[in-house]
All heavy atoms as an XYZ file, in Angstrom:
963
protein
N     104.791    122.673     89.733
C     104.675    121.609     90.681
C     103.498    120.714     90.277
O     102.439    121.191     89.940
C     104.427    122.212     92.071
C     104.939    121.360     93.146
S     104.841    122.010     94.849
C     105.009    123.747     94.751
N     103.710    119.413     90.332
C     102.683    118.439     89.976
C     102.139    117.776     91.230
O     102.903    117.317     92.070
C     103.277    117.350     89.054
O     103.865    117.968     87.934
C     102.219    116.380     88.619
N     100.817    117.716     91.342
C     100.174    117.068     92.479
C      99.835    115.641     92.110
O      99.340    115.367     91.026
C      98.902    117.821     92.842
C      98.224    117.274     94.062
C      96.976    118.057     94.330
N      95.857    117.173     94.063
C      94.602    117.515     94.171
N      94.276    118.736     94.464
N      93.653    116.643     93.950
N     100.099    114.721     93.027
C      99.765    113.322     92.817
C      99.078    112.802     94.071
O      99.557    113.019     95.175
C     101.031    112.506     92.557
C     100.775    111.041     92.344
C     102.048    110.284     92.110
C     101.747    108.823     91.921
N     102.948    108.017     91.798
N      97.935    112.154     93.903
C      97.237    111.552     95.033
C      97.699    110.122     95.212
O      97.823    109.372     94.246
C      95.728    111.586     94.813
C      95.176    112.973     95.000
O      95.131    113.473     96.116
N      94.778    113.608     93.928
N      97.956    109.755     96.459
C      98.364    108.401     96.798
C      97.436    107.889     97.899
O      96.729    108.659     98.544
C      99.837    108.336     97.264
C     100.781    108.685     96.126
C     100.070    109.222     98.470
N      97.472    106.588     98.106
C      96.655    105.955     99.127
C      97.563    105.514    100.269
O      98.576    104.847    100.042
C      95.905    104.747     98.548
C      94.997    105.195     97.405
C      95.102    104.035     99.631
C      94.416    104.059     96.607
N      97.193    105.879    101.477
C      97.903    105.440    102.674
C      97.079    104.311    103.284
O      95.905    104.499    103.613
C      98.072    106.594    103.688
C      98.785    106.090    104.938
C      98.826    107.749    103.057
N      97.680    103.137    103.391
C      97.028    101.951    103.939
C      97.589    101.685    105.332
O      98.794    101.491    105.482
C      97.284    100.735    103.051
C      96.888    100.980    101.615
O      95.722    101.187    101.321
N      97.850    100.976    100.715
N      96.723    101.664    106.340
C      97.148    101.452    107.728
C      96.414    100.231    108.280
O      95.180    100.150    108.196
C      96.827    102.687    108.603
C      97.232    102.448    110.047
C      97.495    103.931    108.043
N      97.172     99.286    108.838
C      96.552     98.109    109.452
C      95.862     98.557    110.741
O      96.498     99.146    111.620
C      97.596     97.032    109.757
C      96.980     95.737    110.278
S      98.185     94.500    110.839
C      98.996     94.080    109.314
N      94.574     98.289    110.856
C      93.789     98.745    112.003
C      94.290     98.110    113.296
O      94.426     98.784    114.321
C      92.283     98.471    111.783
C      91.479     98.764    113.029
C      91.775     99.288    110.601
N      94.604     96.825    113.288
C      95.061     96.128    114.486
C      96.476     96.450    114.902
O      96.872     96.167    116.035
N      97.258     97.030    114.001
C      98.646     97.378    114.290
C      99.001     98.612    113.461
O      99.594     98.494    112.382
C      99.579     96.215    113.955
C     101.022     96.489    114.312
O     101.366     97.567    114.785
N     101.880     95.500    114.087
N      98.630     99.810    113.919
C      98.815    101.040    113.134
C     100.257    101.359    112.742
O     100.485    102.218    111.896
C      98.255    102.133    114.047
C      97.339    101.430    114.976
C      97.928    100.056    115.166
N     101.222    100.641    113.311
C     102.607    100.879    112.887
C     102.876    100.272    111.510
O     103.875    100.592    110.867
C     103.593    100.327    113.917
O     103.506     98.920    113.987
N     101.969     99.401    111.037
C     102.094     98.813    109.698
C     101.371     99.733    108.720
O     100.144     99.852    108.750
C     101.501     97.388    109.644
C     101.543     96.838    108.224
C     102.223     96.471    110.619
N     102.157    100.404    107.878
C     101.617    101.364    106.913
C     102.302    101.167    105.576
O     103.489    100.874    105.518
C     101.872    102.803    107.358
C     101.218    103.169    108.642
C     101.568    104.597    109.044
C     100.985    104.884    110.409
N     101.402    106.156    110.933
N     101.527    101.335    104.524
C     102.099    101.353    103.182
C     101.500    102.545    102.442
O     100.417    103.018    102.776
C     101.792    100.064    102.384
O     100.381     99.935    102.214
C     102.347     98.837    103.090
N     102.218    103.021    101.465
C     101.743    104.110    100.617
C     101.867    103.639     99.180
O     102.890    103.089     98.789
C     102.572    105.394    100.836
C     102.125    106.490     99.889
C     102.463    105.858    102.278
N     100.817    103.836     98.405
C     100.856    103.401     97.013
C      99.691    103.956     96.238
O      98.974    104.852     96.693
N      99.470    103.374     95.077
C      98.403    103.859     94.209
C      97.185    102.937     94.215
O      96.220    103.187     93.510
C      98.917    104.000     92.778
O      99.354    102.744     92.292
N      97.221    101.852     95.001
C      96.108    100.902     95.001
C      95.960    100.262     96.375
O      96.823    100.420     97.241
C      96.312     99.824     93.943
C      97.519     98.967     94.180
C      97.426     97.816     94.931
C      98.755     99.318     93.651
C      98.539     97.018     95.163
C      99.872     98.532     93.873
C      99.758     97.381     94.627
N      94.861     99.524     96.558
C      94.695     98.706     97.746
C      94.171     97.338     97.337
O      93.667     97.151     96.238
C      93.822     99.363     98.820
C      92.524     99.927     98.347
C      91.366     99.183     98.367
C      92.467    101.235     97.910
C      90.169     99.725     97.953
C      91.270    101.787     97.498
C      90.124    101.025     97.510
N      94.327     96.358     98.238
C      93.947     94.970     97.989
C      92.773     94.636     98.894
O      92.861     94.826    100.098
C      95.116     94.047     98.302
C      96.388     94.401     97.563
S      97.820     93.411     98.080
C      98.091     94.010     99.738
N      91.702     94.129     98.333
C      90.498     93.883     99.114
C      89.841     92.573     98.701
O      90.207     91.965     97.706
C      89.519     95.048     98.951
C      88.902     95.140     97.558
C      87.640     94.619     97.312
C      89.587     95.719     96.493
C      87.070     94.692     96.051
C      89.027     95.792     95.230
C      87.776     95.270     95.012
O      87.224     95.338     93.764
N      88.848     92.160     99.499
C      88.054     90.973     99.183
C      86.631     91.413     98.865
O      86.055     92.246     99.552
C      88.045     89.994    100.354
C      89.396     89.335    100.565
C      89.310     88.271    101.622
C      90.655     87.585    101.786
N      90.571     86.457    102.723
N      86.088     90.824     97.792
C      84.716     91.125     97.395
C      83.734     90.385     98.298
O      84.134     89.604     99.155
C      84.461     90.717     95.935
O      84.644     89.305     95.823
C      85.385     91.441     94.986
N      82.455     90.619     98.060
C      81.410     90.016     98.885
C      81.509     88.493     98.964
O      81.151     87.901     99.958
C      80.036     90.415     98.363
C      79.680     91.847     98.612
C      80.461     92.807     99.204
C      78.454     92.470     98.297
N      79.793     93.991     99.258
C      78.543     93.820     98.701
C      77.286     92.036     97.691
C      77.512     94.725     98.539
C      76.256     92.950     97.529
C      76.370     94.273     97.956
N      82.018     87.860     97.902
C      82.141     86.394     97.927
C      83.538     85.930     98.355
O      83.853     84.767     98.283
C      81.761     85.789     96.575
C      82.724     86.163     95.457
O      83.718     86.886     95.701
O      82.486     85.726     94.314
N      84.382     86.886     98.815
C      85.718     86.545     99.294
C      86.794     86.521     98.228
O      87.945     86.216     98.516
N      86.429     86.829     96.982
C      87.396     86.838     95.887
C      88.367     88.006     96.059
O      87.942     89.122     96.340
C      86.671     86.980     94.531
O      85.702     85.943     94.410
C      87.655     86.896     93.376
N      89.671     87.769     95.879
C      90.649     88.854     96.022
C      90.715     89.740     94.780
O      90.703     89.247     93.651
C      91.971     88.119     96.227
C      91.788     86.811     95.521
C      90.319     86.470     95.663
N      90.797     91.058     94.999
C      90.935     92.031     93.931
C      91.852     93.158     94.369
O      92.042     93.401     95.562
C      89.581     92.644     93.563
C      88.708     91.738     92.762
C      87.862     90.787     93.235
C      88.601     91.689     91.334
N      87.226     90.151     92.201
C      87.668     90.685     91.018
C      89.202     92.396     90.301
C      87.320     90.371     89.712
C      88.853     92.079     89.001
C      87.931     91.079     88.711
N      92.391     93.852     93.395
C      93.130     95.088     93.608
C      92.280     96.213     93.032
O      91.545     96.010     92.065
C      94.469     95.075     92.853
C      95.485     94.125     93.420
C      95.449     92.778     93.112
C      96.478     94.593     94.247
C      96.398     91.904     93.609
C      97.439     93.733     94.758
C      97.396     92.381     94.445
N      92.396     97.399     93.607
C      91.700     98.573     93.076
C      92.657     99.757     93.091
O      93.267    100.059     94.111
C      90.464     98.901     93.896
N      92.766    100.401     91.945
C      93.545    101.628     91.806
C      92.562    102.755     91.521
O      91.599    102.574     90.771
C      94.537    101.502     90.652
C      95.418    102.705     90.477
C      96.476    102.495     89.403
O      96.438    101.466     88.692
O      97.330    103.368     89.274
N      92.782    103.899     92.125
C      91.921    105.062     91.892
C      92.422    105.748     90.622
O      93.611    106.070     90.510
C      91.964    106.042     93.078
C      91.704    105.315     94.401
C      90.988    107.181     92.852
C      90.424    104.544     94.487
N      91.522    105.955     89.672
C      91.896    106.557     88.387
C      90.971    107.733     88.073
O      90.043    108.010     88.839
C      91.847    105.504     87.251
C      90.444    104.895     87.122
C      92.893    104.419     87.476
C      90.273    103.988     85.905
N      91.218    108.365     86.954
C      90.387    109.460     86.441
C      90.168    110.563     87.476
O      89.052    110.994     87.748
C      89.045    108.920     85.920
C      89.211    107.974     84.751
C      87.908    107.361     84.276
O      86.821    107.852     84.638
O      87.996    106.364     83.530
N      91.292    110.995     88.065
C      91.253    112.081     89.045
C      90.280    111.826     90.184
O      89.527    112.694     90.608
C      90.945    113.418     88.375
C      92.032    113.826     87.413
O      93.213    113.753     87.749
N      91.648    114.237     86.226
N      90.294    110.602     90.690
C      89.466    110.250     91.835
C      88.009    110.022     91.518
O      87.159    110.164     92.391
N      87.707    109.608     90.284
C      86.313    109.423     89.887
C      85.983    108.016     89.406
O      84.867    107.766     88.963
C      85.945    110.436     88.803
C      85.892    111.839     89.367
O      85.085    112.136     90.216
N      86.803    112.694     88.912
N      86.935    107.092     89.486
C      86.680    105.717     89.050
C      87.737    104.793     89.659
O      88.744    105.245     90.208
C      86.712    105.613     87.525
N      87.471    103.511     89.550
C      88.405    102.472     89.988
C      88.894    101.703     88.769
O      88.157    101.529     87.802
C      87.706    101.454     90.891
C      87.115    102.011     92.148
C      85.747    102.208     92.249
C      87.911    102.306     93.241
C      85.181    102.693     93.416
C      87.357    102.801     94.410
C      85.990    102.993     94.498
N      90.117    101.189     88.854
C      90.586    100.181     87.923
C      90.787     98.924     88.764
O      91.589     98.916     89.703
C      91.891    100.586     87.237
C      92.361     99.554     86.255
C      91.740     99.433     85.022
C      93.396     98.687     86.568
C      92.148     98.459     84.112
C      93.814     97.716     85.666
C      93.192     97.607     84.439
N      89.994     97.873     88.483
C      90.021     96.623     89.248
C      90.765     95.544     88.464
O      90.612     95.442     87.254
C      88.601     96.096     89.475
C      87.713     97.000     90.255
N      87.824     97.174     91.605
C      86.673     97.769     89.868
C      86.888     98.008     92.025
N      86.174     98.382     90.988
N      91.519     94.717     89.194
C      92.118     93.538     88.584
C      92.368     92.498     89.663
O      92.488     92.814     90.837
C      93.405     93.869     87.826
C      94.597     94.195     88.675
C      95.601     93.334     89.053
C      94.951     95.461     89.250
N      96.522     93.984     89.817
C      96.153     95.292     89.952
C      94.358     96.723     89.241
C      96.777     96.333     90.638
C      94.979     97.754     89.926
C      96.174     97.559     90.610
N      92.405     91.244     89.228
C      92.696     90.161     90.150
C      94.201     89.978     90.248
O      94.927     90.294     89.292
C      92.012     88.877     89.708
C      90.497     88.988     89.899
C      89.838     87.642     89.847
O      89.609     87.128     88.774
N      89.536     87.088     91.014
N      94.689     89.479     91.382
C      96.132     89.301     91.551
C      96.749     88.540     90.383
O      96.229     87.510     89.957
C      96.242     88.499     92.855
C      95.005     88.874     93.616
C      93.939     89.055     92.567
N      97.827     89.100     89.849
C      98.550     88.469     88.752
C      97.912     88.637     87.386
O      98.389     88.046     86.413
N      96.853     89.429     87.275
C      96.143     89.542     85.999
C      95.717     90.984     85.698
O      94.583     91.227     85.294
C      94.924     88.616     86.003
C      94.359     88.392     84.613
O      95.076     88.631     83.617
O      93.185     87.992     84.516
N      96.621     91.915     85.879
C      96.302     93.327     85.632
C      95.889     93.570     84.176
O      95.058     94.415     83.889
C      97.486     94.213     86.018
C      97.153     95.689     85.940
C      98.322     96.560     86.393
N      98.029     97.947     86.173
C      97.629     98.810     87.098
N      97.485     98.399     88.342
N      97.384    100.058     86.796
N      96.470     92.795     83.255
C      96.152     92.932     81.824
C      94.660     92.832     81.542
O      94.147     93.469     80.637
C      96.863     91.828     81.018
C      98.117     92.268     80.367
C      98.711     91.129     79.560
O      97.971     90.345     78.918
O      99.946     91.027     79.573
N      93.967     92.003     82.291
C      92.541     91.790     82.072
C      91.667     92.568     83.057
O      90.500     92.232     83.256
C      92.212     90.292     82.143
C      92.791     89.563     80.958
O      92.583     89.965     79.819
N      93.550     88.518     81.221
N      92.241     93.606     83.665
C      91.477     94.432     84.582
C      90.434     95.260     83.855
O      90.361     95.271     82.629
N      89.623     95.963     84.641
C      88.552     96.757     84.044
C      88.288     98.022     84.865
O      88.562     98.075     86.059
C      87.270     95.934     83.932
C      86.707     95.537     85.266
N      87.167     94.442     85.967
C      85.724     96.092     86.031
C      86.488     94.337     87.103
N      85.607     95.333     87.161
N      87.733     99.002     84.213
C      87.331    100.255     84.845
C      85.916    100.082     85.385
O      85.077     99.421     84.786
C      87.338    101.375     83.804
C      86.884    102.704     84.348
C      86.316    103.572     83.218
N      85.813    104.824     83.717
C      84.589    105.018     84.215
N      83.732    104.024     84.286
N      84.219    106.202     84.655
N      85.663    100.689     86.537
C      84.323    100.662     87.118
C      84.202    101.842     88.069
O      85.206    102.409     88.492
C      84.101     99.352     87.880
C      82.634     98.960     87.974
O      81.765     99.859     87.933
O      82.359     97.753     88.100
N      82.994    102.195     88.414
C      82.764    103.253     89.393
C      82.241    102.682     90.703
O      81.993    103.424     91.641
C      81.762    104.297     88.856
O      80.546    103.633     88.508
C      82.326    105.017     87.646
N      82.088    101.367     90.766
C      81.555    100.690     91.953
C      82.566     99.660     92.440
O      83.238     99.004     91.658
C      80.226     99.979     91.625
C      79.160    101.002     91.247
C      79.763     99.112     92.791
C      77.873    100.385     90.753
N      82.619     99.509     93.751
C      83.436     98.482     94.373
C      82.608     97.843     95.486
O      82.039     98.545     96.319
C      84.703     99.099     94.965
C      85.651     98.099     95.548
S      87.167     98.897     96.111
C      86.876     98.886     97.862
N      82.502     96.517     95.485
C      81.802     95.790     96.547
C      82.852     95.049     97.362
O      83.622     94.269     96.813
C      80.789     94.820     95.956
C      79.673     95.540     95.240
C      78.683     94.604     94.595
O      79.045     93.545     94.104
N      77.425     95.019     94.571
N      82.853     95.295     98.666
C      83.924     94.773     99.506
C      83.386     94.339    100.864
O      82.281     94.696    101.266
C      85.015     95.830     99.693
C      84.546     97.045    100.457
C      84.786     97.159    101.822
C      83.831     98.065     99.834
C      84.342     98.254    102.531
C      83.391     99.161    100.537
C      83.648     99.255    101.888
O      83.195    100.342    102.586
N      84.216     93.581    101.565
C      83.895     93.145    102.922
C      84.590     94.107    103.884
O      85.797     94.349    103.777
C      84.371     91.706    103.169
C      83.672     90.746    102.202
C      84.117     91.301    104.620
C      84.203     89.333    102.243
N      83.821     94.652    104.817
C      84.373     95.565    105.818
C      85.083     94.767    106.913
O      84.993     93.537    106.967
C      83.269     96.421    106.417
N      85.760     95.487    107.771
C      86.512     94.845    108.845
C      85.669     94.034    109.794
O      86.146     93.067    110.396
N      84.391     94.369    109.927
C      83.503     93.622    110.826
C      82.751     92.503    110.109
O      81.856     91.888    110.666
C      82.516     94.563    111.517
C      81.573     95.255    110.540
O      81.646     95.006    109.316
O      80.746     96.068    111.008
N      83.099     92.252    108.840
C      82.476     91.167    108.075
C      81.239     91.565    107.293
O      80.698     90.749    106.554
N      80.775     92.802    107.448
C      79.596     93.239    106.704
C      79.968     93.540    105.253
O      81.115     93.806    104.923
C      78.952     94.485    107.347
O      79.933     95.513    107.467
C      78.370     94.153    108.706
N      78.956     93.503    104.409
C      79.146     93.773    102.977
C      78.807     95.230    102.690
O      77.721     95.704    103.046
C      78.251     92.865    102.148
C      78.620     91.421    102.265
C      77.653     90.569    101.494
N      78.067     89.177    101.546
C      77.484     88.217    100.870
N      76.445     88.483    100.108
N      77.918     86.987    100.969
N      79.734     95.900    102.033
C      79.555     97.301    101.676
C      79.798     97.491    100.192
O      80.515     96.709     99.558
C      80.523     98.186    102.462
C      80.127     98.354    103.880
C      80.336     97.465    104.904
C      79.431     99.454    104.445
N      79.812     97.961    106.062
C      79.256     99.184    105.805
C      78.943    100.654    103.926
C      78.610    100.061    106.669
C      78.309    101.530    104.790
C      78.140    101.229    106.142
N      79.205     98.524     99.672
C      79.442     98.938     98.286
C      79.859    100.400     98.330
O      79.343    101.170     99.137
C      78.166     98.791     97.473
C      78.322     99.231     96.022
C      77.088     98.891     95.240
O      76.808     97.727     94.991
N      76.327     99.903     94.863
N      80.783    100.763     97.479
C      81.195    102.158     97.410
C      81.299    102.612     95.962
O      81.611    101.820     95.076
C      82.523    102.405     98.151
O      82.770    103.808     98.192
C      83.692    101.720     97.472
N      81.003    103.865     95.782
C      81.310    104.558     94.537
C      82.303    105.643     94.914
O      82.522    105.930     96.098
C      80.051    105.178     93.899
O      79.459    106.080     94.828
C      79.055    104.102     93.506
N      82.910    106.243     93.919
C      83.895    107.291     94.202
C      83.650    108.478     93.280
O      83.328    108.307     92.098
C      85.338    106.758     94.065
C      86.344    107.782     94.571
C      85.627    106.286     92.654
C      87.732    107.222     94.771
N      83.763    109.660     93.849
C      83.636    110.894     93.080
C      84.526    111.950     93.738
O      84.379    112.219     94.937
C      82.182    111.367     93.043
C      81.999    112.657     92.305
N      82.136    112.740     90.942
C      81.737    113.900     92.735
C      81.949    113.991     90.571
N      81.707    114.715     91.650
N      85.437    112.495     92.959
C      86.326    113.557     93.438
C      87.052    113.144     94.726
O      87.101    113.895     95.690
C      85.536    114.851     93.638
C      86.445    116.053     93.665
O      87.538    116.041     93.121
N      85.988    117.100     94.323
N      87.594    111.932     94.727
C      88.340    111.377     95.865
C      87.511    111.254     97.141
O      88.037    111.240     98.243
C      89.620    112.176     96.144
C      90.618    112.073     95.019
C      90.776    113.112     94.106
C      91.383    110.932     94.855
C      91.687    113.010     93.065
C      92.296    110.822     93.820
C      92.434    111.869     92.930
O      93.334    111.765     91.893
N      86.196    111.129     97.000
C      85.317    110.901     98.141
C      84.516    109.634     97.875
O      83.947    109.464     96.797
C      84.358    112.096     98.357
O      85.135    113.268     98.556
C      83.466    111.866     99.551
N      84.482    108.755     98.864
C      83.721    107.519     98.757
C      82.286    107.744     99.226
O      82.056    108.417    100.225
C      84.335    106.423     99.636
C      85.721    106.021     99.256
C      86.807    106.417    100.022
C      85.948    105.225     98.148
C      88.098    106.037     99.681
C      87.236    104.840     97.799
C      88.313    105.242     98.572
N      81.329    107.155     98.516
C      79.958    107.039     99.000
C      79.798    105.581     99.385
O      79.816    104.696     98.531
C      78.923    107.425     97.927
O      79.170    108.763     97.522
C      77.508    107.303     98.469
N      79.700    105.314    100.674
C      79.682    103.962    101.217
C      78.257    103.567    101.564
O      77.554    104.308    102.259
C      80.550    103.909    102.476
C      81.985    104.427    102.288
C      82.605    104.751    103.614
C      82.803    103.421    101.534
N      77.814    102.395    101.077
C      76.438    101.930    101.295
C      76.448    100.518    101.846
O      76.981     99.606    101.205
C      75.659    101.938     99.973
O      75.680    103.208     99.386
N      75.844    100.335    102.999
C      75.736     99.020    103.613
C      74.906     98.115    102.713
O      73.775     98.453    102.354
C      75.088     99.133    104.991
C      74.892     97.833    105.760
C      76.230     97.141    106.022
C      74.170     98.090    107.069
N      75.484     97.004    102.294
C      74.783     96.058    101.426
C      74.404     96.627    100.078
O      73.589     96.050     99.362
N      74.971     97.777     99.717
C      74.630     98.414     98.456
C      73.339     99.209     98.504
O      72.895     99.753     97.495
N      72.721     99.300     99.681
C      71.458    100.014     99.840
C      71.735    101.496    100.095
O      72.278    101.855    101.137
C      70.660     99.417    100.987
C      69.239     99.948    101.079
O      68.958    101.035    100.529
O      68.417     99.264    101.705
N      71.357    102.338     99.167
C      71.642    103.766     99.238
C      71.029    104.419    100.477
O      71.504    105.446    100.952
C      71.210    104.482     97.935
C      71.899    105.828     97.801
C      69.716    104.605     97.841
C      73.336    105.747     97.440
N      69.979    103.809    101.062
C      69.362    104.350    102.284
C      70.336    104.334    103.456
O      70.182    105.083    104.404
C      68.110    103.565    102.666
C      66.959    103.699    101.698
C      65.753    102.912    102.189
C      66.106    101.443    102.197
N      64.984    100.528    102.345
N      71.321    103.451    103.392
C      72.300    103.314    104.465
C      73.673    103.797    104.007
O      74.682    103.163    104.277
C      72.384    101.850    104.920
C      71.093    101.305    105.423
C      70.339    100.444    104.651
C      70.620    101.679    106.668
C      69.138     99.945    105.120
C      69.415    101.186    107.140
C      68.666    100.314    106.372
N      73.708    104.926    103.336
C      74.982    105.397    102.803
C      75.482    106.624    103.551
O      74.726    107.325    104.219
C      74.857    105.702    101.308
O      73.996    106.780    101.098
N      76.784    106.826    103.443
C      77.430    108.017    103.988
C      78.693    108.290    103.178
O      79.161    107.435    102.426
C      77.751    107.854    105.475
C      78.775    106.801    105.769
N      78.467    105.466    105.854
C      80.108    106.894    105.979
C      79.567    104.774    106.121
N      80.578    105.622    106.196
N      79.230    109.475    103.324
C      80.434    109.884    102.605
C      81.642    109.774    103.518
O      81.544    109.984    104.720
C      80.316    111.334    102.118
C      79.162    111.562    101.198
C      77.985    112.146    101.652
C      79.239    111.194     99.855
C      76.911    112.361    100.801
C      78.171    111.392     98.996
C      77.017    111.977     99.480
O      75.969    112.173     98.629
N      82.778    109.450    102.913
C      84.027    109.370    103.678
C      85.195    109.523    102.714
O      85.062    109.214    101.520
C      84.114    108.019    104.400
C      85.040    108.039    105.604
O      86.013    108.822    105.612
O      84.798    107.263    106.538
N      86.322    109.957    103.230
C      87.533    110.060    102.402
C      88.431    108.848    102.592
O      89.526    108.793    102.043
C      88.325    111.342    102.732
O      88.624    111.345    104.135
C      87.526    112.580    102.361
N      87.962    107.887    103.363
C      88.702    106.655    103.567
C      87.767    105.471    103.544
O      86.543    105.615    103.525
N      88.361    104.286    103.553
C      87.589    103.051    103.494
C      88.275    102.019    104.399
O      89.503    101.938    104.427
C      87.482    102.565    102.034
C      86.595    101.361    101.909
C      88.826    102.344    101.409
C      86.297    100.978    100.467
N      87.492    101.271    105.172
C      88.022    100.222    106.039
C      87.540     98.881    105.495
O      86.342     98.698    105.286
C      87.543    100.430    107.487
O      87.949    101.738    107.914
C      88.154     99.397    108.417
N      88.453     97.959    105.264
C      88.126     96.744    104.519
C      88.999     95.582    104.940
O      90.062     95.758    105.551
C      88.304     96.997    103.018
C      89.725     97.406    102.698
C      90.665     96.473    102.321
C      90.135     98.731    102.840
C      91.976     96.831    102.072
C      91.441     99.096    102.586
C      92.349     98.145    102.212
O      93.654     98.513    101.985
N      88.562     94.385    104.570
C      89.325     93.158    104.783
C      90.299     93.000    103.621
O      89.899     92.928    102.456
C      88.379     91.954    104.868
C      89.010     90.619    105.211
C      89.660     90.656    106.591
C      87.952     89.521    105.148
N      91.576     92.949    103.959
C      92.636     92.842    102.947
C      92.865     91.371    102.569
O      92.353     90.456    103.214
C      93.916     93.452    103.515
S      95.263     93.599    102.328
N      93.647     91.163    101.539
C      93.946     89.798    101.087
C      94.660     88.976    102.147
O      94.557     87.755    102.161
C      94.808     89.843     99.816
C      94.241     90.595     98.621
C      95.105     90.365     97.398
C      92.810     90.232     98.340
N      95.395     89.655    103.049
C      96.112     88.934    104.105
C      95.231     88.672    105.336
O      95.716     88.273    106.384
C      97.379     89.680    104.506
C      97.102     91.042    105.135
O      95.922     91.400    105.338
O      98.083     91.766    105.413
N      93.908     88.933    105.202
C      92.903     88.734    106.255
C      93.041     89.702    107.430
O      92.440     89.486    108.479
C      92.866     87.286    106.749
C      92.322     86.360    105.687
O      91.342     86.679    105.014
N      92.974     85.235    105.500
N      93.816     90.756    107.259
C      93.873     91.825    108.238
C      92.968     92.956    107.776
O      92.673     93.082    106.582
C      95.307     92.343    108.399
C      96.179     91.363    109.138
O      95.921     91.057    110.295
N      97.201     90.857    108.470
N      92.533     93.769    108.720
C      91.678     94.905    108.410
C      92.565     96.136    108.224
O      93.441     96.404    109.053
C      90.646     95.151    109.534
C      89.800     96.375    109.230
C      89.772     93.914    109.709
N      92.340     96.856    107.133
C      93.100     98.065    106.828
C      92.157     99.241    106.646
O      91.002     99.074    106.268
C      93.907     97.897    105.536
C      95.141     97.057    105.711
C      95.062     95.671    105.721
C      96.382     97.651    105.866
C      96.198     94.896    105.882
C      97.524     96.875    106.027
C      97.426     95.501    106.039
O      98.546     94.741    106.208
N      92.681    100.409    106.903
C      91.996    101.666    106.609
C      92.851    102.359    105.565
O      94.045    102.580    105.766
C      91.884    102.527    107.869
C      91.434    103.938    107.624
C      89.965    104.091    107.794
N      89.580    105.494    107.616
C      88.429    105.879    107.156
N      87.517    104.977    106.848
N      88.139    107.132    107.008
N      92.241    102.683    104.436
C      92.945    103.387    103.363
C      92.335    104.764    103.200
O      91.115    104.915    103.198
C      92.831    102.620    102.042
O      93.525    101.401    102.132
N      93.190    105.750    103.069
C      92.726    107.126    102.846
C      93.710    107.809    101.902
O      94.793    107.309    101.638
C      92.602    107.879    104.174
O      93.809    107.847    104.873
N      93.302    108.959    101.424
C      94.097    109.674    100.423
C      95.068    110.641    101.078
O      94.777    111.227    102.122
C      93.194    110.443     99.471
C      92.305    109.555     98.672
C      90.955    109.452     98.941
C      92.831    108.787     97.652
C      90.145    108.615     98.219
C      92.021    107.934     96.906
C      90.680    107.853     97.195
N      96.193    110.800    100.430
C      97.169    111.826    100.792
C      97.662    112.425     99.484
O      97.508    111.844     98.411
C      98.331    111.214    101.560
N      98.223    113.604     99.560
C      98.754    114.268     98.368
C     100.262    114.393     98.482
O     100.776    114.665     99.566
C      98.156    115.660     98.210
C      96.694    115.662     97.928
C      96.130    117.070     97.820
O      96.858    118.034     98.106
O      94.957    117.187     97.455
N     100.931    114.145     97.392
C     102.355    114.420     97.317
C     102.559    115.418     96.180
O     101.731    115.531     95.278
C     103.167    113.145     97.036
O     102.760    112.597     95.777
C     102.979    112.124     98.134
N     103.641    116.123     96.242
C     103.945    117.126     95.210
C     105.331    116.873     94.643
O     106.269    116.583     95.395
C     103.877    118.546     95.791
C     102.489    118.952     96.157
C     101.968    118.674     97.408
C     101.669    119.598     95.239
C     100.676    119.036     97.737
C     100.381    119.970     95.561
C      99.888    119.692     96.815
O      98.608    120.054     97.141
N     105.423    116.948     93.346
C     106.707    116.809     92.676
C     107.093    118.160     92.109
O     106.265    118.855     91.540
C     106.600    115.783     91.545
C     106.250    114.394     92.026
C     106.011    113.441     90.866
O     106.264    113.799     89.714
O     105.571    112.315     91.144
N     108.331    118.539     92.299
C     108.783    119.832     91.775
C     109.099    119.749     90.303
O     109.435    118.755     89.766
C     110.015    120.300     92.541
C     109.673    120.618     93.961
C     110.858    121.200     94.707
O     111.997    120.888     94.360
O     110.617    121.955     95.633
C-alpha cells in the first residue's frame, strides 16, 4: 500500500466549498499570486506563478497574507507548518494547517490528509 499526502482546502466563509489536491493558491505579502505544492515528504515547497510552473522554484519558506490581512511567514518540516507573524520567530507557533487569502480573494484553510493506494 502506498501513502500519499494531499491538501484539503476549505473556504472559511462557506465550509461546503472544499477541494482536494496537491497544492494551494495564495497571495504573497505584496499581493502577488502564487501556487505552492508540498514536496520532499512535507519538508519543502515548490512555488510557481499562475501559468508558469516551468519557471517555479523550490523553497522552504512561504510568505503569505492571512485571512485577517496580516502578513505571515511559514516554513514546513515533516508536514508541520511553523507560522511566524511578520516573519518574526518570536511570534511563531506550529500547526498542521494554514489559513490564507486565496487568489479568488476568499479565505481558505488548508490542511493535510492521507490517502492510500492499494
